[in-house]
C-alpha positions in Angstrom: 0.0 0.0 0.0 2.9 2.3 0.7 4.3 1.9 -2.8 0.9 2.6 -4.4 0.5 5.7 -2.1 3.9 7.0 -3.2 2.9 6.5 -6.9 -0.4 8.4 -6.3 1.4 11.2 -4.4 3.9 11.6 -7.3 1.1 11.9 -9.8 -0.8 14.4 -7.7 2.4 16.5 -7.2 3.2 16.5 -10.9 -0.4 17.5 -11.8 -0.4 20.2 -9.1 3.0 21.6 -10.3 1.8 21.6 -13.9 -1.4 23.4 -12.9 0.4 26.1 -10.9 3.6 26.6 -12.9 2.5 25.3 -16.4 5.7 23.2 -16.5 5.9 19.4 -17.0 8.8 18.9 -14.6 9.3 20.2 -11.1 12.7 21.6 -10.2 15.3 19.2 -8.9 17.9 20.2 -6.4 20.6 19.8 -9.1 18.9 22.0 -11.6 21.5 24.7 -12.2 19.0 27.1 -13.8 16.5 27.0 -10.9 16.7 29.3 -7.8 16.8 28.2 -4.2 13.3 29.4 -3.4 11.8 27.5 -6.3 13.6 24.3 -5.4 12.8 24.5 -1.7 9.1 25.4 -2.3 8.7 22.5 -4.8 10.3 20.1 -2.2 8.0 21.4 0.6 4.9 21.0 -1.6 5.9 17.5 -2.7 6.5 16.5 1.0 3.2 17.9 2.1 1.4 15.9 -0.7 3.3 12.8 0.1 2.4 13.1 3.8 -1.3 13.7 3.1 -1.5 10.7 0.8 0.4 8.5 3.2 -1.9 9.5 6.0 -5.0 8.7 3.9 -3.5 5.3 2.9 -2.6 4.5 6.5 -6.0 5.6 7.8 -7.8 3.5 5.1 -5.8 0.5 6.1 -6.5 0.9 9.8 -10.3 1.2 9.0 -10.1 -1.9 6.9 -8.4 -3.8 9.7 -11.0 -2.6 12.2 -13.9 -3.8 9.9 -12.2 -7.1 9.4 -11.2 -7.8 13.1 -13.4 -5.5 15.2 -10.3 -4.0 16.8 -8.3 -0.9 15.9 -4.7 -1.8 14.9 -2.4 -1.6 17.9 -5.0 -1.5 20.6 -5.1 -4.2 23.3 -6.9 -7.3 22.1 -6.4 -6.5 18.5 -4.1 -8.2 16.0 -1.0 -6.1 15.2 
């Protein structure tokens, strides 16, 4: 699930970057022609999207475990 979440986050970030900057590729830290601010902002946005998608995937997994077992993952009496 983590791998799939990472793939989704990457696609969401690329779509968001293209919508905002009208560019196909986000800046990379090694892009000589990009400024510090642009690179750091792109990295921060990418990290925020990744964290949001990861949280959604983790939460969905926990809810699925709860439905299947009747216990929230990690709580006493539940399967870990």
